[in-house]
C-alpha positions in Angstrom: 0.0 0.0 0.0 1.2 3.5 -0.9 -0.3 5.2 2.0 1.6 8.5 1.3 -0.5 9.1 -1.9 -3.8 7.8 -0.5 -6.4 10.6 -0.5 -8.7 9.0 2.1 -9.1 10.7 5.5 -9.2 8.9 8.8 -10.2 10.5 12.1 -8.0 9.5 15.0 -7.8 9.8 18.8 -5.1 9.5 21.4 -6.9 8.5 24.6 -5.2 9.0 28.0 -6.1 9.2 31.6 -5.9 13.1 31.5 -6.6 14.1 27.9 -8.4 13.0 24.7 -6.4 14.2 21.7 -8.2 14.3 18.4 -6.8 14.7 14.8 -7.3 13.5 11.3 -4.8 11.9 8.8 -4.5 11.8 5.1 -1.6 10.4 3.0 0.2 9.6 6.2 0.2 13.1 7.6 -2.0 15.3 9.7 -4.8 17.2 8.1 -5.6 19.4 11.0 -4.0 20.7 14.2 -4.6 18.2 17.0 -6.7 19.4 19.9 -7.5 18.0 23.3 -10.5 17.6 25.6 -10.3 16.6 29.3 -11.0 12.8 29.8 -12.1 13.0 33.5 -11.5 9.4 34.1 -14.4 8.8 36.6 -17.2 10.3 34.6 -18.3 7.9 31.9 -21.0 10.1 30.4 -18.6 13.1 30.2 -15.9 10.9 28.5 -18.3 9.4 25.9 -19.9 12.8 25.2 -16.4 14.3 24.8 -15.4 11.6 22.4 -18.4 12.2 20.2 -18.0 16.0 20.4 -14.3 15.7 19.6 -14.9 13.6 16.4 -17.7 16.0 15.5 -15.3 18.9 15.7 -12.7 17.1 13.6 -15.3 16.2 10.9 -16.6 19.8 10.8 -13.0 21.0 10.1 -12.5 18.7 7.1 -12.9 19.7 3.5 -13.8 16.1 2.6 -15.7 13.4 4.4 -13.7 10.9 6.4 -13.8 7.3 5.5 -13.3 5.8 9.0 -12.4 6.3 12.6 -9.3 4.6 13.9 -7.5 5.0 17.2 -5.7 3.5 20.2 -7.5 2.9 23.5 -6.4 1.3 26.7 -7.3 -2.3 27.5 -8.5 -4.8 28.5 -10.9 -4.7 25.7 -12.6 -6.7 23.0 -10.9 -4.6 20.3 -12.5 -6.3 17.3 -16.1 -5.4 18.3 -14.9 -2.2 20.1 -16.0 -3.1 23.6 -13.9 -1.6 26.4 -13.4 -3.4 29.7 -12.5 -2.3 33.2 -9.7 0.2 32.8 -7.2 1.4 35.4 -6.6 4.9 34.1 -10.1 5.6 32.9 -12.0 4.2 35.9 -15.4 5.1 34.5 -15.2 2.2 32.1 -16.6 -0.7 34.0 -18.6 -3.8 33.0 -18.1 -3.5 29.3 -18.7 -0.2 27.3 -19.6 -0.6 23.6 -17.5 2.4 22.5 -17.0 1.1 18.9 -20.7 0.4 18.1 -21.6 3.8 19.7 -19.3 5.7 17.4 -20.3 3.6 14.4 -24.0 4.3 15.0 -23.4 8.0 15.6 -21.1 8.8 12.6 -22.2 6.0 10.3 -18.5 5.2 9.7 -16.4 2.1 10.2 -14.6 2.2 13.6 -11.4 0.5 14.4 -10.0 0.4 17.9 -6.7 -1.2 18.9 -4.2 -1.3 21.7 -1.5 1.4 21.5 1.3 -1.2 21.7 -0.3 -3.0 18.7 -0.5 0.2 16.7 3.0 1.2 17.6 4.3 -2.1 16.3 2.1 -1.8 13.1 3.3 1.7 12.4 7.0 0.7 12.7 6.4 -2.4 10.6 4.9 -0.4 7.8 6.8 2.8 7.8 9.5 2.6 10.6 12.3 0.3 11.7 11.2 -2.8 9.6 11.4 -1.1 6.1 14.5 0.9 7.3 16.3 -2.3 7.9 15.1 -4.0 4.7 16.2 -0.9 2.7 19.7 -1.1 4.2 19.9 -4.8 3.4 18.9 -4.1 -0.2 21.5 -1.3 -0.5 24.2 -3.7 0.6 23.0 -6.4 -1.8 22.0 -8.8 0.9 19.3 -11.3 0.0 18.0 -11.2 3.6 14.6 -9.6 4.3 12.6 -9.4 7.5 8.8 -9.7 7.6 8.1 -10.0 11.4 8.4 -7.4 14.1 8.0 -7.2 17.9 7.3 -3.6 19.0 7.7 -2.7 22.7 7.0 0.5 24.5 8.7 1.5 27.7 6.9 4.2 29.6 4.1 4.3 32.2 3.8 0.6 31.5 5.5 -2.0 29.4 3.5 -2.7 26.3 4.0 -4.7 23.1 2.6 -5.6 19.7 3.4 -8.3 17.1 3.3 -7.9 13.3 3.5 -11.1 11.2 4.1 -10.6 7.5 2.4 -7.2 7.4 -0.5 -8.0 9.6 -1.2 -7.6 13.3 -1.1 -10.9 15.2 -4.3 -11.4 17.1 -4.9 -13.7 20.0 -8.2 -15.4 20.6 -9.0 -13.0 23.4 -7.6 -9.9 21.9 -4.7 -10.1 24.4 -1.7 -11.0 22.3 1.5 -9.1 23.0 0.7 -8.6 26.7 4.5 -8.7 27.5 3.9 -6.8 30.8 2.5 -10.1 32.3 5.8 -11.9 32.0 7.7 -12.9 35.1 10.3 -10.5 36.5 13.7 -12.1 36.1 15.1 -10.3 39.3 12.0 -11.1 41.4 9.7 -13.8 39.9 6.9 -12.7 42.3 6.7 -9.5 40.4 5.7 -8.8 36.8 8.4 -7.5 34.4 6.6 -4.1 34.4 7.6 -3.4 38.1 11.2 -2.9 36.7 10.6 -2.0 33.1 8.6 1.2 33.4 8.8 4.7 34.7 7.8 3.7 38.2 10.3 0.8 38.0 13.3 3.1 37.3 12.2 5.5 40.0 11.6 2.7 42.5 15.0 1.2 41.8 16.8 4.6 42.2 14.9 5.2 45.5 15.9 1.8 46.9 19.6 2.3 45.9 19.8 5.7 47.4 17.7 5.2 50.5 14.9 7.7 49.7 11.1 7.0 49.2 9.7 6.4 45.6 7.8 9.7 46.0 11.1 11.5 46.5 12.8 9.9 43.5 13.4 12.2 40.5 11.9 11.4 37.1 13.6 8.9 34.8 14.8 11.8 32.6 16.5 13.3 35.6 17.9 9.9 36.6 19.3 9.6 33.1 21.0 13.0 33.3 22.5 12.0 36.7 23.7 8.7 35.1 25.4 10.7 32.3 27.0 13.0 34.7 25.2 16.1 33.4 23.4 17.0 36.7 24.4 16.3 40.4 23.2 13.1 42.0 24.1 9.5 42.8 25.6 8.5 39.4 26.3 4.9 40.5 22.7 4.4 41.6 21.4 6.1 38.4 23.4 3.8 36.2 22.4 0.8 38.2 18.7 1.8 37.9 19.0 1.5 34.1 21.2 -1.6 34.4 18.4 -3.4 36.3 15.9 -2.3 33.7 18.3 -3.8 31.0 18.6 -7.1 32.9 14.8 -7.6 33.2 14.0 -6.2 29.7 16.6 -8.5 28.1 15.0 -11.6 29.6 11.5 -10.6 28.5 12.7 -9.8 25.0 14.6 -13.0 24.7 11.6 -15.0 25.8 9.4 -13.2 23.3 12.0 -13.5 20.5 12.0 -17.3 20.8 8.3 -17.2 19.6 8.2 -14.1 17.3 11.6 -14.6 15.5 11.6 -11.1 14.1 13.1 -7.7 14.5 12.5 -5.8 17.8 11.8 -2.1 18.0 11.8 -0.1 21.2 9.6 3.0 21.8 8.2 5.0 24.7 9.7 7.7 26.8 12.3 5.4 28.4 13.5 4.3 25.0 15.2 7.7 24.6 17.7 6.5 27.2 18.7 3.5 25.1 22.3 4.6 25.1 22.4 3.5 28.8 20.9 0.1 28.4 20.6 -1.2 24.9 24.1 -2.6 24.7 23.5 -4.5 27.9 20.2 -5.8 26.7 21.8 -7.3 23.6 24.7 -8.8 25.5 22.2 -10.5 27.9 20.1 -11.8 25.0 23.2 -13.4 23.6 24.4 -14.9 26.8 24.3 -18.7 26.8 22.5 -21.1 29.1 24.6 -23.4 31.2 24.2 -27.2 30.8 25.8 -29.3 33.5 28.4 -31.5 32.1 27.7 -30.4 28.6 28.5 -27.6 26.2 26.7 -24.3 26.9 23.6 -23.7 24.7 22.9 -20.2 23.2 20.1 -18.2 24.9 18.5 -17.9 21.5 18.8 -19.8 18.2 19.5 -16.5 16.5 22.3 -14.0 17.3 21.1 -10.6 18.4 22.6 -7.4 17.1 22.3 -3.7 18.4 21.1 -1.9 15.3 22.0 1.5 16.9 25.7 0.4 16.9 27.2 1.1 13.4 29.6 -1.8 13.7 27.0 -4.3 14.7 24.6 -3.0 12.1 27.3 -3.7 9.4 27.9 -7.2 10.7 24.1 -7.7 10.9 23.8 -6.7 7.2 26.8 -8.7 6.0 25.6 -12.0 7.5 27.6 -15.0 6.4 26.6 -15.4 2.8 28.2 -18.3 1.0 27.7 -20.5 -2.0 27.2 -24.3 -1.5 26.8 -27.2 -4.0 23.5 -28.9 -4.5 24.1 -32.7 -4.0 24.2 -34.9 -7.1 24.1 -31.7 -9.3 26.5 -29.3 -10.9 24.4 -26.4 -9.6 25.1 -24.2 -6.5 22.8 -22.2 -4.2 23.3 -19.2 -1.9 23.3 -20.0 1.8 23.5 -17.8 4.8 23.8 -19.8 8.1 23.9 -16.8 10.3 20.4 -16.7 11.9 20.1 -13.1 13.3 17.8 -10.7 14.9 18.2 -6.9 15.4 17.0 -4.6 18.2 16.7 -0.9 17.5 14.7 2.1 18.6 11.8 3.7 16.9 12.4 5.4 13.5 9.1 7.4 13.6 8.8 8.5 17.2 6.3 6.6 19.4 3.3 8.9 19.0 3.7 9.2 15.3 4.1 5.4 14.9 0.9 4.8 16.9 -1.0 7.5 14.8 0.3 6.2 11.5 -0.4 2.6 12.6 -4.0 3.6 13.3 -4.3 5.3 9.9 -2.8 2.5 7.8 -4.7 -0.2 9.8 -8.0 1.5 8.9 -7.1 1.7 5.2 -6.0 -2.0 5.2 -9.3 -3.1 6.8 -11.4 -1.1 4.3 -9.4 -2.5 1.3 -9.6 -6.0 2.6 -13.3 -5.9 3.3 
């Protein structure tokens, strides 16, 4: 799909616990200036009315009629039919709220609702890290191409989405990619999100410095302390991101054994990747011990840091060779280096989510 020349308009929404941000997209770009309404998380009637009014305002600003509504919304939810379950940040949603059918009936338009982690992965698969990697491989005359992607977001929580051969992977309960429910490698009684999140970095820094979590600075400030740019406990700051790397690496390695594709990192904490990404890749490549036997690699594929120029070069080169076809005079190309790459968002998290929502809607309309 050449979405950049597609004239259809899709209305979008970025829903959070504080604000509802509305916009419209055409040809992969914004048509109007985004605007926000308060979400007031405990007042359901106010939220639903605000969502309707927001989309009405968007529609009124457009020179052409939109073809669909597509946006990210928190879960748990039955995203296919558009029914929202009991939300943590928007506490008015309880017992099942038919948000999709409500909007479809009001606007007489197709409505597509997805998890933000899914749309982040979808946007990066269609227009971000995945095509960026494949373009570099093509420029270097490598026959290798990637079709699968795991997208993870590191922020308030730890989210993920999976794209398989250009399509979002869907679980039977609309709960695929819920990586935040994995076990925490440092403390199996906790979820991975207790370390891989904003609160996780703050809590670790607080524990290491002997202050309360409420007294802990923001992850951005902790990052600046770790880099030596502002005063603070530099050792504790670095260790805070080191613990994040340790837990993140275990979760990504577990997921990579099943997805077998590229991994892209987004979210606010992803901007601190220079503190933890090298360690993540090293941990993912660390072997398992086998008593009395040779160690076994943690993954069947070798993992490369795509943000490191040297590793990116090695990743693209592979181990291409020519081998003979038995009982024949012919040969065939063979690359025995199974490899995966981990990199950061090429679009920016918010843009990847919005673009994912836009392209997803166009795909669904074309396929149906």
